[in-house]
N, C-alpha and C positions, 0 to 999 in steps of 0.2 A: 237670716239669709240661711237657707239649709245650705248643708256641706256637702261637696259632691265625695262619692265612694274614693276616687283617688287621692283628694286631698286628706280624707280621714286615714286612708292606708298610709300615706306618706309620714303624716304627723305620729300616727300611734302604731304602724307596723302591721303586716298579714293576720298574724295570730291574734292580736288585740282585737281588730273588727272581726275576726271570725268567730272568737269564743263569745262575743256579744251576741250573735243571732240576730242581727238587727233584719227585719223584712220590709224595713222603710225602702230599700234600695230595690226590691223584686221587682223587673220590668216584664216579666211573663207571668202567666198562670199556668200551673202544674196541668198536665195533660192526663197524666197517670197518677193513681193513688200512692205509689211510692216516690213520685218526684215531691212530695209534699215533706219527705224525710231528706230529700237532698241537701247538701249545704249549699248549693248554688240558687236553693230556692231563697235561703236564708239571705244570702248577700247580692242577690241580683245577677242577671245574665251577661253583662258587658264585660267582666273579665273572661268569660269563657267563650264569647262570641265577638271578640272585638272587631270594631268597624274602623277603617283609616289606616294609613299606613305608620307603622311605630309603635302602635297600640299594644299589640301582642306580646313585646319584650316587656314592657310597663306591667304587665298582669301576670307574668309567669310567676312570681313569687307566691301570689295570692292563690292562682289555679293549684298549685303543687301542695299548697297546705291544706285548702279545701278539699280537695277531692284525697288527699292520704287521709283525712280523718272523718271521710262520709260513710254513714253506715249503708247505703246504697249504692257504692263506687261499682261492684260486680254486676248488679243490676243495670246500673247505667252504660257499663261498657258492653253489657249483651245486648243491650236495646241498639245501641250505634251500630254494632258488628251485624246485626240482623237486618238494619234498614239501608245501611249505606250501599253505594256502589263505587266501584272505582273511578275515579276522578270527580266524585259528588261526595268529599269527606271535609269536615269543617268543624269548627269548634273542638273543645275539649269535652271528653267523654270518658268516665271511668278514670280519670288522671292521665289518659293518653291523649295527644295530638293527634291530628290528620296522619301527619308523615309515620308515628308510630303505629297507628292502628292499620295502617297500608302495609308497614314492614309485618305485623303479626300475621295479618292474613295472608299475606304471601309468602311465609316461612313456610320450610317444610315442617309437616306435621309433628316430625319428631323434637322439633327445636321448641316449638310454641308454649310447652309447659315451661321451659327454662326463661322463655322471654316475660312469659306472665309472672313467672316466681320473681324475675329481677324487679319487675314493678310491684311487688307486694302483695300478689293475689295467690289464693291456697289454691291447689290442685281440683279441679272438679268445678270451679265458680264461673267459669268464663266458657261458653260454647262459641267455638268459631265455625262458622257455616261452611 
């Protein structure tokens, strides 16, 4: 019987699961070439877009570990910021949840670099529309 992503993570820890790069759990097909290099493509989308109450907190560690080690993190965040509108933010992009992305977009331009640096982004890697 196949193990669920959640059972494997609870048993082995998020870092162990992410280091294996298991594509078995991928529930979506990447739409852009850079998405093939995304950590979420390796472990599946459920932790990044959880459905149902209570699931978001369960996947917090998985999202943070995956996004922090993702090679295309800045590109992912740039795509989200360029395509989202107020009131229409969901999921984890570039390691930031909807609330964090909204705070970034609405921050004073002079504060944005500090906010991005606090999340581990290098200056000039994220463009805020």
